[in-house]
N, CA, C and O atoms as a CHARMM CRD file, in Angstrom:
* protein
*
  384
    1    1 MET  N    -39.38000 130.17400 143.41100 PROA 1      0.00000
    2    1 MET  CA   -39.49100 129.67900 142.15900 PROA 1      0.00000
    3    1 MET  C    -39.74800 130.53500 141.08000 PROA 1      0.00000
    4    1 MET  O    -40.68200 131.25000 141.44500 PROA 1      0.00000
    5    2 ASP  N    -39.43000 130.81800 140.01100 PROA 2      0.00000
    6    2 ASP  CA   -39.50100 131.74300 139.14200 PROA 2      0.00000
    7    2 ASP  C    -41.00300 131.44900 138.46600 PROA 2      0.00000
    8    2 ASP  O    -41.57300 130.36700 138.32900 PROA 2      0.00000
    9    3 THR  N    -41.42900 132.74600 138.10600 PROA 3      0.00000
   10    3 THR  CA   -42.90100 132.52700 137.21600 PROA 3      0.00000
   11    3 THR  C    -42.79900 132.26200 136.04400 PROA 3      0.00000
   12    3 THR  O    -41.68000 132.24800 135.52900 PROA 3      0.00000
   13    4 PRO  N    -43.93900 131.98100 135.30700 PROA 4      0.00000
   14    4 PRO  CA   -43.61900 131.29200 133.93700 PROA 4      0.00000
   15    4 PRO  C    -43.44600 132.42900 133.07300 PROA 4      0.00000
   16    4 PRO  O    -42.98400 132.22300 131.95100 PROA 4      0.00000
   17    5 GLU  N    -43.78100 133.73000 133.46600 PROA 5      0.00000
   18    5 GLU  CA   -43.32600 135.23000 132.47700 PROA 5      0.00000
   19    5 GLU  C    -41.94700 135.18800 132.73300 PROA 5      0.00000
   20    5 GLU  O    -41.19500 135.43300 131.79000 PROA 5      0.00000
   21    6 SER  N    -41.43900 134.90300 133.92000 PROA 6      0.00000
   22    6 SER  CA   -40.23500 135.41000 134.20700 PROA 6      0.00000
   23    6 SER  C    -38.99500 134.54600 133.37200 PROA 6      0.00000
   24    6 SER  O    -38.03300 134.89700 132.68900 PROA 6      0.00000
   25    7 SER  N    -39.61000 133.10100 133.85200 PROA 7      0.00000
   26    7 SER  CA   -38.61200 132.02400 133.14600 PROA 7      0.00000
   27    7 SER  C    -38.59900 131.81400 132.06300 PROA 7      0.00000
   28    7 SER  O    -37.50800 131.47600 131.60600 PROA 7      0.00000
   29    8 SER  N    -39.74400 131.90000 131.13900 PROA 8      0.00000
   30    8 SER  CA   -39.84400 131.47800 129.61600 PROA 8      0.00000
   31    8 SER  C    -39.20900 132.22600 128.91400 PROA 8      0.00000
   32    8 SER  O    -38.82900 131.60600 127.92100 PROA 8      0.00000
   33    9 PRO  N    -38.73400 133.74800 128.90400 PROA 9      0.00000
   34    9 PRO  CA   -37.95100 134.12300 127.67600 PROA 9      0.00000
   35    9 PRO  C    -36.16100 133.54200 128.02000 PROA 9      0.00000
   36    9 PRO  O    -35.37700 133.23600 127.12100 PROA 9      0.00000
   37   10 THR  N    -35.85100 133.50800 129.43600 PROA 10     0.00000
   38   10 THR  CA   -34.68700 132.96100 129.81200 PROA 10     0.00000
   39   10 THR  C    -34.44500 131.58200 129.24400 PROA 10     0.00000
   40   10 THR  O    -33.40900 131.35300 128.62000 PROA 10     0.00000
   41   11 GLN  N    -35.53500 130.48900 129.47500 PROA 11     0.00000
   42   11 GLN  CA   -35.53400 129.55200 128.73900 PROA 11     0.00000
   43   11 GLN  C    -35.39400 129.12000 127.33600 PROA 11     0.00000
   44   11 GLN  O    -34.74500 128.15500 126.93300 PROA 11     0.00000
   45   12 GLN  N    -36.13800 130.02000 126.59300 PROA 12     0.00000
   46   12 GLN  CA   -36.22400 130.10800 125.12500 PROA 12     0.00000
   47   12 GLN  C    -34.71100 130.44500 124.88800 PROA 12     0.00000
   48   12 GLN  O    -34.05500 129.69500 124.16600 PROA 12     0.00000
   49   13 ARG  N    -34.07600 131.64500 125.52200 PROA 13     0.00000
   50   13 ARG  CA   -32.81300 131.96800 125.04700 PROA 13     0.00000
   51   13 ARG  C    -31.84500 130.57900 125.16700 PROA 13     0.00000
   52   13 ARG  O    -31.17400 130.07900 124.26300 PROA 13     0.00000
   53   14 LEU  N    -31.97700 130.14200 126.48800 PROA 14     0.00000
   54   14 LEU  CA   -31.00000 128.82600 126.65000 PROA 14     0.00000
   55   14 LEU  C    -31.27900 127.65700 125.68800 PROA 14     0.00000
   56   14 LEU  O    -30.43500 126.84100 125.31500 PROA 14     0.00000
   57   15 ILE  N    -32.56200 127.68600 125.34000 PROA 15     0.00000
   58   15 ILE  CA   -32.92000 126.34800 124.61100 PROA 15     0.00000
   59   15 ILE  C    -32.00400 126.82300 123.19000 PROA 15     0.00000
   60   15 ILE  O    -31.14600 126.07300 122.72500 PROA 15     0.00000
   61   16 GLY  N    -32.32500 128.18600 122.57900 PROA 16     0.00000
   62   16 GLY  CA   -31.92900 128.50800 121.30100 PROA 16     0.00000
   63   16 GLY  C    -30.55500 128.79100 121.27000 PROA 16     0.00000
   64   16 GLY  O    -30.04300 128.77700 120.15000 PROA 16     0.00000
   65   17 ASP  N    -29.73800 129.07900 122.35900 PROA 17     0.00000
   66   17 ASP  CA   -28.24200 128.98500 122.26700 PROA 17     0.00000
   67   17 ASP  C    -27.56600 127.82600 122.27600 PROA 17     0.00000
   68   17 ASP  O    -26.49900 127.59200 121.70800 PROA 17     0.00000
   69   18 LEU  N    -28.38400 126.92200 123.10900 PROA 18     0.00000
   70   18 LEU  CA   -27.93500 125.32000 122.93200 PROA 18     0.00000
   71   18 LEU  C    -28.54500 124.88400 121.66800 PROA 18     0.00000
   72   18 LEU  O    -27.63700 124.23800 121.14500 PROA 18     0.00000
   73   19 ARG  N    -29.53300 124.86000 120.88600 PROA 19     0.00000
   74   19 ARG  CA   -29.36100 124.60700 119.46300 PROA 19     0.00000
   75   19 ARG  C    -28.40100 124.85500 118.34800 PROA 19     0.00000
   76   19 ARG  O    -27.93600 124.12600 117.47300 PROA 19     0.00000
   77   20 LEU  N    -28.23600 126.24500 118.68700 PROA 20     0.00000
   78   20 LEU  CA   -26.88400 126.70700 117.90300 PROA 20     0.00000
   79   20 LEU  C    -25.72600 125.98600 118.16500 PROA 20     0.00000
   80   20 LEU  O    -25.22900 125.32500 117.25400 PROA 20     0.00000
   81   21 VAL  N    -25.08700 126.01600 119.55400 PROA 21     0.00000
   82   21 VAL  CA   -24.04800 125.14200 119.97200 PROA 21     0.00000
   83   21 VAL  C    -24.13800 123.90700 118.95900 PROA 21     0.00000
   84   21 VAL  O    -23.46500 123.67500 117.95500 PROA 21     0.00000
   85   22 ILE  N    -25.19800 123.17900 119.55100 PROA 22     0.00000
   86   22 ILE  CA   -25.09800 121.66500 118.92100 PROA 22     0.00000
   87   22 ILE  C    -24.96000 121.69200 117.44100 PROA 22     0.00000
   88   22 ILE  O    -24.07800 121.04800 116.87300 PROA 22     0.00000
   89   23 GLU  N    -26.01700 122.59700 116.67000 PROA 23     0.00000
   90   23 GLU  CA   -25.70500 122.84000 115.21500 PROA 23     0.00000
   91   23 GLU  C    -24.08200 123.17000 114.87200 PROA 23     0.00000
   92   23 GLU  O    -23.57400 122.56900 113.92600 PROA 23     0.00000
   93   24 ASN  N    -23.42500 123.95400 115.50800 PROA 24     0.00000
   94   24 ASN  CA   -22.17300 124.41000 115.12900 PROA 24     0.00000
   95   24 ASN  C    -21.11000 122.82200 115.61100 PROA 24     0.00000
   96   24 ASN  O    -20.16400 122.37000 114.96500 PROA 24     0.00000
   97   25 ALA  N    -21.55500 122.40400 116.62100 PROA 25     0.00000
   98   25 ALA  CA   -20.55600 121.30800 117.05800 PROA 25     0.00000
   99   25 ALA  C    -20.94800 120.19400 115.79100 PROA 25     0.00000
  100   25 ALA  O    -20.01000 119.77700 115.11300 PROA 25     0.00000
  101   26 GLU  N    -22.11800 119.79900 115.53600 PROA 26     0.00000
  102   26 GLU  CA   -22.06900 118.74700 114.24000 PROA 26     0.00000
  103   26 GLU  C    -21.56400 119.08600 112.95400 PROA 26     0.00000
  104   26 GLU  O    -21.05600 118.26800 112.18600 PROA 26     0.00000
  105   27 GLU  N    -21.72600 120.44600 112.69900 PROA 27     0.00000
  106   27 GLU  CA   -20.75700 120.91500 111.70000 PROA 27     0.00000
  107   27 GLU  C    -19.35800 120.62700 111.79100 PROA 27     0.00000
  108   27 GLU  O    -18.73400 120.16600 110.83500 PROA 27     0.00000
  109   28 LEU  N    -18.85100 120.87600 112.88200 PROA 28     0.00000
  110   28 LEU  CA   -17.41200 120.93700 113.24300 PROA 28     0.00000
  111   28 LEU  C    -17.25700 119.19800 113.09500 PROA 28     0.00000
  112   28 LEU  O    -16.15500 118.83400 112.68300 PROA 28     0.00000
  113   29 LEU  N    -18.13900 118.24500 113.35800 PROA 29     0.00000
  114   29 LEU  CA   -17.32000 117.09300 113.51900 PROA 29     0.00000
  115   29 LEU  C    -17.50300 116.86200 112.07800 PROA 29     0.00000
  116   29 LEU  O    -16.55600 116.24000 111.59500 PROA 29     0.00000
  117   30 LYS  N    -18.45200 117.17900 111.22500 PROA 30     0.00000
  118   30 LYS  CA   -18.71600 116.58200 109.80800 PROA 30     0.00000
  119   30 LYS  C    -17.48400 116.95800 109.00400 PROA 30     0.00000
  120   30 LYS  O    -16.94300 116.23000 108.17200 PROA 30     0.00000
  121   31 ASN  N    -17.05200 118.36100 109.40300 PROA 31     0.00000
  122   31 ASN  CA   -15.98500 118.89300 108.51100 PROA 31     0.00000
  123   31 ASN  C    -14.79400 118.46100 108.91000 PROA 31     0.00000
  124   31 ASN  O    -13.86000 118.65400 108.13200 PROA 31     0.00000
  125   32 THR  N    -14.56300 117.87900 110.00800 PROA 32     0.00000
  126   32 THR  CA   -13.20300 117.45000 110.64300 PROA 32     0.00000
  127   32 THR  C    -12.79200 115.78500 110.55100 PROA 32     0.00000
  128   32 THR  O    -11.73100 115.27500 110.91000 PROA 32     0.00000
  129   33 ASP  N    -13.84700 115.19200 110.02100 PROA 33     0.00000
  130   33 ASP  CA   -13.94000 113.67200 109.88800 PROA 33     0.00000
  131   33 ASP  C    -12.45300 113.21700 109.26800 PROA 33     0.00000
  132   33 ASP  O    -11.76200 112.30700 109.72500 PROA 33     0.00000
  133   34 HSD  N    -12.17500 113.92600 108.30600 PROA 34     0.00000
  134   34 HSD  CA   -10.73500 113.56700 107.40500 PROA 34     0.00000
  135   34 HSD  C     -9.61000 113.78500 108.20800 PROA 34     0.00000
  136   34 HSD  O     -8.60900 113.33100 107.65300 PROA 34     0.00000
  137   35 TYR  N     -9.38200 114.28000 109.25400 PROA 35     0.00000
  138   35 TYR  CA    -8.25800 114.62100 110.30300 PROA 35     0.00000
  139   35 TYR  C     -8.08800 112.98100 110.83000 PROA 35     0.00000
  140   35 TYR  O     -9.15900 112.40600 111.02200 PROA 35     0.00000
  141   36 THR  N     -7.07000 112.33600 111.03100 PROA 36     0.00000
  142   36 THR  CA    -6.66300 110.76400 111.29800 PROA 36     0.00000
  143   36 THR  C     -5.71100 110.95500 112.26700 PROA 36     0.00000
  144   36 THR  O     -5.42800 109.94300 112.90900 PROA 36     0.00000
  145   37 GLY  N     -5.04500 112.13400 112.59900 PROA 37     0.00000
  146   37 GLY  CA    -4.19100 112.04700 113.88400 PROA 37     0.00000
  147   37 GLY  C     -4.81000 111.67700 115.37600 PROA 37     0.00000
  148   37 GLY  O     -5.96300 111.94500 115.71300 PROA 37     0.00000
  149   38 VAL  N     -4.06400 111.17200 116.00500 PROA 38     0.00000
  150   38 VAL  CA    -4.64500 110.84200 117.37600 PROA 38     0.00000
  151   38 VAL  C     -5.46300 112.25300 118.26700 PROA 38     0.00000
  152   38 VAL  O     -6.52200 112.47100 118.85500 PROA 38     0.00000
  153   39 VAL  N     -4.46900 112.81500 117.98500 PROA 39     0.00000
  154   39 VAL  CA    -5.01600 114.13200 119.22900 PROA 39     0.00000
  155   39 VAL  C     -6.30700 114.75600 118.41100 PROA 39     0.00000
  156   39 VAL  O     -7.14500 115.23900 119.17200 PROA 39     0.00000
  157   40 TYR  N     -6.57700 114.82600 117.23800 PROA 40     0.00000
  158   40 TYR  CA    -7.76100 115.27500 116.32900 PROA 40     0.00000
  159   40 TYR  C     -8.86500 114.16200 116.75400 PROA 40     0.00000
  160   40 TYR  O     -9.91300 114.66900 117.15600 PROA 40     0.00000
  161   41 GLN  N     -8.83200 112.75700 116.74400 PROA 41     0.00000
  162   41 GLN  CA    -9.70400 111.80000 116.93900 PROA 41     0.00000
  163   41 GLN  C    -10.11100 111.96700 118.34400 PROA 41     0.00000
  164   41 GLN  O    -11.30300 112.05300 118.64200 PROA 41     0.00000
  165   42 ASN  N     -9.07900 112.02100 119.30400 PROA 42     0.00000
  166   42 ASN  CA    -9.35900 112.29200 120.70000 PROA 42     0.00000
  167   42 ASN  C    -10.28600 113.47200 121.01100 PROA 42     0.00000
  168   42 ASN  O    -11.09100 113.52700 121.94100 PROA 42     0.00000
  169   43 ALA  N    -10.05600 114.35300 120.13600 PROA 43     0.00000
  170   43 ALA  CA   -10.81600 115.83200 120.64300 PROA 43     0.00000
  171   43 ALA  C    -11.98600 115.46400 119.91700 PROA 43     0.00000
  172   43 ALA  O    -12.89800 116.12300 120.41500 PROA 43     0.00000
  173   44 ARG  N    -12.43800 114.73700 118.98000 PROA 44     0.00000
  174   44 ARG  CA   -13.57500 114.67900 118.10900 PROA 44     0.00000
  175   44 ARG  C    -14.57000 113.80000 118.94200 PROA 44     0.00000
  176   44 ARG  O    -15.77000 113.97700 119.15000 PROA 44     0.00000
  177   45 ALA  N    -13.60800 112.65700 119.42100 PROA 45     0.00000
  178   45 ALA  CA   -14.33900 111.73900 120.38300 PROA 45     0.00000
  179   45 ALA  C    -15.20700 112.44000 121.43800 PROA 45     0.00000
  180   45 ALA  O    -16.40500 112.24400 121.64100 PROA 45     0.00000
  181   46 LYS  N    -14.22700 113.46200 122.19900 PROA 46     0.00000
  182   46 LYS  CA   -14.69400 114.32600 123.21300 PROA 46     0.00000
  183   46 LYS  C    -15.90600 115.17200 122.96900 PROA 46     0.00000
  184   46 LYS  O    -16.89000 115.28300 123.70000 PROA 46     0.00000
  185   47 LEU  N    -15.66900 115.75000 121.81500 PROA 47     0.00000
  186   47 LEU  CA   -16.75900 116.53000 121.22200 PROA 47     0.00000
  187   47 LEU  C    -18.11800 115.72600 120.72400 PROA 47     0.00000
  188   47 LEU  O    -19.21000 116.28900 120.80000 PROA 47     0.00000
  189   48 ALA  N    -18.01200 114.60900 120.29900 PROA 48     0.00000
  190   48 ALA  CA   -19.27800 113.79700 119.85300 PROA 48     0.00000
  191   48 ALA  C    -19.77600 113.42600 121.29100 PROA 48     0.00000
  192   48 ALA  O    -20.99800 113.47100 121.42600 PROA 48     0.00000
  193   49 THR  N    -19.04300 113.06600 122.38700 PROA 49     0.00000
  194   49 THR  CA   -19.67600 112.70200 123.60800 PROA 49     0.00000
  195   49 THR  C    -20.65000 114.05200 124.27300 PROA 49     0.00000
  196   49 THR  O    -21.84800 114.04300 124.55600 PROA 49     0.00000
  197   50 ALA  N    -19.68900 115.12600 124.38800 PROA 50     0.00000
  198   50 ALA  CA   -20.40400 116.23300 124.69400 PROA 50     0.00000
  199   50 ALA  C    -21.76900 116.71900 123.81700 PROA 50     0.00000
  200   50 ALA  O    -22.77800 117.16000 124.36900 PROA 50     0.00000
  201   51 LEU  N    -21.64100 116.58300 122.55700 PROA 51     0.00000
  202   51 LEU  CA   -22.68100 116.75400 121.74000 PROA 51     0.00000
  203   51 LEU  C    -24.06400 115.86700 122.11000 PROA 51     0.00000
  204   51 LEU  O    -25.20000 116.34100 122.07900 PROA 51     0.00000
  205   52 THR  N    -23.81000 114.81800 122.37900 PROA 52     0.00000
  206   52 THR  CA   -24.63100 113.68600 122.82000 PROA 52     0.00000
  207   52 THR  C    -25.33300 113.99400 124.08700 PROA 52     0.00000
  208   52 THR  O    -26.52200 113.68000 124.12700 PROA 52     0.00000
  209   53 ALA  N    -24.77000 114.59200 125.20400 PROA 53     0.00000
  210   53 ALA  CA   -25.11700 115.20100 126.55900 PROA 53     0.00000
  211   53 ALA  C    -26.07600 116.44000 126.12900 PROA 53     0.00000
  212   53 ALA  O    -27.11700 116.77700 126.69400 PROA 53     0.00000
  213   54 ALA  N    -25.49000 117.01900 125.02400 PROA 54     0.00000
  214   54 ALA  CA   -26.25200 118.52800 124.63300 PROA 54     0.00000
  215   54 ALA  C    -27.43800 117.98200 124.13700 PROA 54     0.00000
  216   54 ALA  O    -28.35200 118.63200 124.64600 PROA 54     0.00000
  217   55 ASN  N    -27.87600 117.13800 123.41900 PROA 55     0.00000
  218   55 ASN  CA   -29.06100 116.57300 122.46200 PROA 55     0.00000
  219   55 ASN  C    -29.83100 116.45700 123.73000 PROA 55     0.00000
  220   55 ASN  O    -30.81700 117.13900 124.00500 PROA 55     0.00000
  221   56 GLU  N    -29.29900 115.53600 124.47800 PROA 56     0.00000
  222   56 GLU  CA   -29.90600 114.81000 125.56100 PROA 56     0.00000
  223   56 GLU  C    -30.66200 116.18100 126.54400 PROA 56     0.00000
  224   56 GLU  O    -31.87600 116.11400 126.73900 PROA 56     0.00000
  225   57 GLU  N    -29.94600 117.26300 127.06300 PROA 57     0.00000
  226   57 GLU  CA   -30.31100 117.99200 127.58400 PROA 57     0.00000
  227   57 GLU  C    -31.21000 119.33600 126.81400 PROA 57     0.00000
  228   57 GLU  O    -31.86500 120.26500 127.28700 PROA 57     0.00000
  229   58 LEU  N    -30.96200 119.02500 125.77800 PROA 58     0.00000
  230   58 LEU  CA   -32.21900 119.93300 124.72100 PROA 58     0.00000
  231   58 LEU  C    -33.45300 119.07700 124.80700 PROA 58     0.00000
  232   58 LEU  O    -34.54200 119.58500 125.07500 PROA 58     0.00000
  233   59 ALA  N    -33.32100 117.90300 124.60600 PROA 59     0.00000
  234   59 ALA  CA   -34.63500 117.46400 124.88700 PROA 59     0.00000
  235   59 ALA  C    -35.39500 117.54800 125.99400 PROA 59     0.00000
  236   59 ALA  O    -36.61400 117.72000 125.96800 PROA 59     0.00000
  237   60 ARG  N    -34.56800 117.40500 127.22400 PROA 60     0.00000
  238   60 ARG  CA   -35.22600 117.51400 128.33500 PROA 60     0.00000
  239   60 ARG  C    -35.86500 118.69500 128.60700 PROA 60     0.00000
  240   60 ARG  O    -36.99000 118.83500 129.08800 PROA 60     0.00000
  241   61 PHE  N    -34.68800 119.96100 128.10300 PROA 61     0.00000
  242   61 PHE  CA   -35.50000 121.52400 128.08500 PROA 61     0.00000
  243   61 PHE  C    -36.52700 121.30000 127.59800 PROA 61     0.00000
  244   61 PHE  O    -37.53200 121.43800 128.29600 PROA 61     0.00000
  245   62 GLU  N    -36.65100 120.86900 126.21200 PROA 62     0.00000
  246   62 GLU  CA   -37.97900 121.30200 125.28600 PROA 62     0.00000
  247   62 GLU  C    -39.20000 120.29700 126.23100 PROA 62     0.00000
  248   62 GLU  O    -40.32000 120.75500 126.46000 PROA 62     0.00000
  249   63 GLU  N    -38.82700 119.07500 126.64800 PROA 63     0.00000
  250   63 GLU  CA   -39.95100 118.53500 127.36600 PROA 63     0.00000
  251   63 GLU  C    -40.53600 118.92800 128.72100 PROA 63     0.00000
  252   63 GLU  O    -41.62400 118.55700 129.16300 PROA 63     0.00000
  253   64 GLU  N    -39.62600 119.75800 129.33200 PROA 64     0.00000
  254   64 GLU  CA   -40.03900 120.48800 130.57000 PROA 64     0.00000
  255   64 GLU  C    -41.01900 122.14400 129.90200 PROA 64     0.00000
  256   64 GLU  O    -42.00300 122.64100 130.45100 PROA 64     0.00000
  257   65 GLU  N    -40.49200 122.53300 128.92300 PROA 65     0.00000
  258   65 GLU  CA   -41.41300 123.69100 128.48400 PROA 65     0.00000
  259   65 GLU  C    -42.67800 123.27900 128.06900 PROA 65     0.00000
  260   65 GLU  O    -43.70700 123.77800 128.52300 PROA 65     0.00000
  261   66 LEU  N    -42.65700 122.29700 127.13800 PROA 66     0.00000
  262   66 LEU  CA   -44.12300 121.77100 126.60700 PROA 66     0.00000
  263   66 LEU  C    -44.87800 121.29800 127.87600 PROA 66     0.00000
  264   66 LEU  O    -46.06500 121.62100 127.92100 PROA 66     0.00000
  265   67 SER  N    -44.35200 120.54800 128.96600 PROA 67     0.00000
  266   67 SER  CA   -45.11800 120.42400 129.99700 PROA 67     0.00000
  267   67 SER  C    -45.82000 121.32900 130.83000 PROA 67     0.00000
  268   67 SER  O    -46.92900 121.19200 131.34700 PROA 67     0.00000
  269   68 ARG  N    -44.91400 122.40000 130.89600 PROA 68     0.00000
  270   68 ARG  CA   -45.16200 123.75900 131.67700 PROA 68     0.00000
  271   68 ARG  C    -46.32400 124.46500 131.05700 PROA 68     0.00000
  272   68 ARG  O    -47.27200 124.98900 131.64200 PROA 68     0.00000
  273   69 MET  N    -46.05400 124.37600 129.56100 PROA 69     0.00000
  274   69 MET  CA   -46.94700 125.03300 128.40200 PROA 69     0.00000
  275   69 MET  C    -48.32700 124.43700 128.82000 PROA 69     0.00000
  276   69 MET  O    -49.09500 125.17100 129.44100 PROA 69     0.00000
  277   70 MET  N    -48.67100 123.24500 128.54300 PROA 70     0.00000
  278   70 MET  CA   -49.41600 122.48100 128.66300 PROA 70     0.00000
  279   70 MET  C    -50.78200 122.64800 130.02000 PROA 70     0.00000
  280   70 MET  O    -52.00500 122.77200 130.07300 PROA 70     0.00000
  281   71 GLU  N    -49.17400 122.51400 131.29500 PROA 71     0.00000
  282   71 GLU  CA   -50.19800 122.79300 132.75700 PROA 71     0.00000
  283   71 GLU  C    -50.73000 124.26200 132.78700 PROA 71     0.00000
  284   71 GLU  O    -51.80800 124.43800 133.35500 PROA 71     0.00000
  285   72 GLU  N    -50.11900 125.28900 132.26000 PROA 72     0.00000
  286   72 GLU  CA   -50.45000 126.67400 132.03300 PROA 72     0.00000
  287   72 GLU  C    -51.73900 126.56100 131.24000 PROA 72     0.00000
  288   72 GLU  O    -52.73700 127.13900 131.67200 PROA 72     0.00000
  289   73 THR  N    -51.80500 125.75400 129.93700 PROA 73     0.00000
  290   73 THR  CA   -53.31400 125.94900 129.55400 PROA 73     0.00000
  291   73 THR  C    -54.29500 125.28200 130.30100 PROA 73     0.00000
  292   73 THR  O    -55.35600 125.76900 130.69100 PROA 73     0.00000
  293   74 ARG  N    -53.88100 124.12600 130.48300 PROA 74     0.00000
  294   74 ARG  CA   -55.24700 123.49000 131.72200 PROA 74     0.00000
  295   74 ARG  C    -55.23500 124.42800 132.83000 PROA 74     0.00000
  296   74 ARG  O    -56.39600 124.58600 133.20800 PROA 74     0.00000
  297   75 ALA  N    -54.62500 124.94100 133.33800 PROA 75     0.00000
  298   75 ALA  CA   -55.07900 125.89900 134.55000 PROA 75     0.00000
  299   75 ALA  C    -55.80400 126.93800 134.37900 PROA 75     0.00000
  300   75 ALA  O    -56.77000 127.26200 135.07000 PROA 75     0.00000
  301   76 ALA  N    -55.23500 127.67300 133.17000 PROA 76     0.00000
  302   76 ALA  CA   -56.26800 128.79400 132.28700 PROA 76     0.00000
  303   76 ALA  C    -57.79500 128.42800 131.90700 PROA 76     0.00000
  304   76 ALA  O    -58.74100 129.21500 131.94200 PROA 76     0.00000
  305   77 ASN  N    -57.83300 127.12000 131.55200 PROA 77     0.00000
  306   77 ASN  CA   -58.82900 126.57100 130.98600 PROA 77     0.00000
  307   77 ASN  C    -59.91900 126.05400 132.39600 PROA 77     0.00000
  308   77 ASN  O    -61.13700 126.03900 132.21900 PROA 77     0.00000
  309   78 GLU  N    -59.58100 125.83200 133.15100 PROA 78     0.00000
  310   78 GLU  CA   -60.16600 125.54200 134.25700 PROA 78     0.00000
  311   78 GLU  C    -60.50300 127.10000 134.88100 PROA 78     0.00000
  312   78 GLU  O    -61.67500 127.30000 135.20200 PROA 78     0.00000
  313   79 LEU  N    -59.69300 128.01400 135.03300 PROA 79     0.00000
  314   79 LEU  CA   -59.71200 129.32300 135.61500 PROA 79     0.00000
  315   79 LEU  C    -61.07100 130.12400 135.02900 PROA 79     0.00000
  316   79 LEU  O    -61.97700 130.67300 135.65600 PROA 79     0.00000
  317   80 HSD  N    -60.87900 129.99300 133.72600 PROA 80     0.00000
  318   80 HSD  CA   -61.69900 130.54800 132.65300 PROA 80     0.00000
  319   80 HSD  C    -63.27200 129.98200 132.35600 PROA 80     0.00000
  320   80 HSD  O    -64.26500 130.45200 131.80100 PROA 80     0.00000
  321   81 GLN  N    -62.94100 128.71800 133.03400 PROA 81     0.00000
  322   81 GLN  CA   -64.11900 127.61300 132.33500 PROA 81     0.00000
  323   81 GLN  C    -64.49800 127.45100 131.11200 PROA 81     0.00000
  324   81 GLN  O    -65.66300 127.20300 130.80000 PROA 81     0.00000
  325   82 ASP  N    -63.37400 127.59800 130.15600 PROA 82     0.00000
  326   82 ASP  CA   -63.09400 127.21000 128.85400 PROA 82     0.00000
  327   82 ASP  C    -63.28000 125.72300 128.73100 PROA 82     0.00000
  328   82 ASP  O    -62.34500 124.92900 128.83000 PROA 82     0.00000
  329   83 MET  N    -64.50400 125.39200 128.51600 PROA 83     0.00000
  330   83 MET  CA   -65.05300 123.88100 128.42000 PROA 83     0.00000
  331   83 MET  C    -64.96900 123.35300 126.98200 PROA 83     0.00000
  332   83 MET  O    -64.70400 122.20000 126.64100 PROA 83     0.00000
  333   84 THR  N    -65.26800 124.50600 126.13000 PROA 84     0.00000
  334   84 THR  CA   -65.12600 123.87800 124.73500 PROA 84     0.00000
  335   84 THR  C    -63.89000 124.10600 124.12100 PROA 84     0.00000
  336   84 THR  O    -63.07700 124.86400 124.65000 PROA 84     0.00000
  337   85 GLY  N    -63.58500 123.36900 122.75400 PROA 85     0.00000
  338   85 GLY  CA   -62.51000 123.70300 122.22200 PROA 85     0.00000
  339   85 GLY  C    -62.58800 125.12300 121.54700 PROA 85     0.00000
  340   85 GLY  O    -61.61100 125.86600 121.62800 PROA 85     0.00000
  341   86 GLU  N    -63.44800 125.42200 121.04500 PROA 86     0.00000
  342   86 GLU  CA   -63.75000 127.01900 120.56100 PROA 86     0.00000
  343   86 GLU  C    -63.20200 128.11600 121.58700 PROA 86     0.00000
  344   86 GLU  O    -62.30900 128.95800 121.48700 PROA 86     0.00000
  345   87 ALA  N    -64.08000 127.77700 122.60200 PROA 87     0.00000
  346   87 ALA  CA   -63.69000 128.72500 124.23500 PROA 87     0.00000
  347   87 ALA  C    -62.18300 128.74500 124.37800 PROA 87     0.00000
  348   87 ALA  O    -61.64200 129.80600 124.68700 PROA 87     0.00000
  349   88 ARG  N    -61.32700 127.43900 124.13600 PROA 88     0.00000
  350   88 ARG  CA   -59.80300 127.29000 124.62400 PROA 88     0.00000
  351   88 ARG  C    -59.25300 127.73200 123.33300 PROA 88     0.00000
  352   88 ARG  O    -58.12300 128.18500 123.52000 PROA 88     0.00000
  353   89 ILE  N    -59.58200 127.77800 122.17900 PROA 89     0.00000
  354   89 ILE  CA   -59.18300 128.48300 121.22500 PROA 89     0.00000
  355   89 ILE  C    -59.11100 130.08800 121.42700 PROA 89     0.00000
  356   89 ILE  O    -58.05400 130.64400 121.72700 PROA 89     0.00000
  357   90 LEU  N    -60.01400 130.60100 121.28500 PROA 90     0.00000
  358   90 LEU  CA   -60.40800 131.93100 121.73700 PROA 90     0.00000
  359   90 LEU  C    -59.80000 132.34200 122.60400 PROA 90     0.00000
  360   90 LEU  O    -59.42900 133.50700 122.46200 PROA 90     0.00000
  361   91 ARG  N    -59.53000 131.85600 123.48000 PROA 91     0.00000
  362   91 ARG  CA   -58.44300 132.18300 124.85400 PROA 91     0.00000
  363   91 ARG  C    -57.20600 132.47400 124.45900 PROA 91     0.00000
  364   91 ARG  O    -56.63000 133.53500 124.70300 PROA 91     0.00000
  365   92 ALA  N    -56.72200 131.47100 123.78700 PROA 92     0.00000
  366   92 ALA  CA   -55.44200 131.27300 123.23700 PROA 92     0.00000
  367   92 ALA  C    -55.10600 132.51400 122.74600 PROA 92     0.00000
  368   92 ALA  O    -54.23300 133.20100 123.27700 PROA 92     0.00000
  369   93 PHE  N    -55.77200 132.88100 121.70300 PROA 93     0.00000
  370   93 PHE  CA   -55.31900 133.98500 120.64800 PROA 93     0.00000
  371   93 PHE  C    -56.02500 135.35600 121.13400 PROA 93     0.00000
  372   93 PHE  O    -56.25700 136.23300 120.30100 PROA 93     0.00000
  373   94 GLN  N    -56.41800 135.55400 122.71600 PROA 94     0.00000
  374   94 GLN  CA   -56.61000 137.00500 123.24400 PROA 94     0.00000
  375   94 GLN  C    -55.44200 137.60800 123.35400 PROA 94     0.00000
  376   94 GLN  O    -54.46800 136.85600 123.39100 PROA 94     0.00000
  377   95 TYR  N    -55.25400 138.73700 123.41700 PROA 95     0.00000
  378   95 TYR  CA   -54.04100 139.30400 123.74100 PROA 95     0.00000
  379   95 TYR  C    -54.69300 140.34000 125.12200 PROA 95     0.00000
  380   95 TYR  O    -55.71300 140.99300 125.34400 PROA 95     0.00000
  381   96 HSD  N    -53.37500 140.00100 125.84600 PROA 96     0.00000
  382   96 HSD  CA   -53.96100 140.83800 127.60200 PROA 96     0.00000
  383   96 HSD  C    -53.04500 141.80400 127.83400 PROA 96     0.00000
  384   96 HSD  O    -53.12700 142.50400 128.84300 PROA 96     0.00000
């Protein structure tokens, strides 16, 4: 299993790349809606299906990232006995 430190930058890059692909695909769909040929419509339908799957995958990635961050925060709070909100905030902004 990857450590959080080694997997997080990779996950962030993947999430960023996926967002960019989704934005480009959405723009492409929007700008090609006037093409009425069967080939174009079939290609647009396939792209729309892939775009739906990509949006679902992005949501899953983001949910996993949020869950991982929440778990790491909880573990750090327990490890350092940060029981007050102030202690938790101060720890979050410390540089190591």
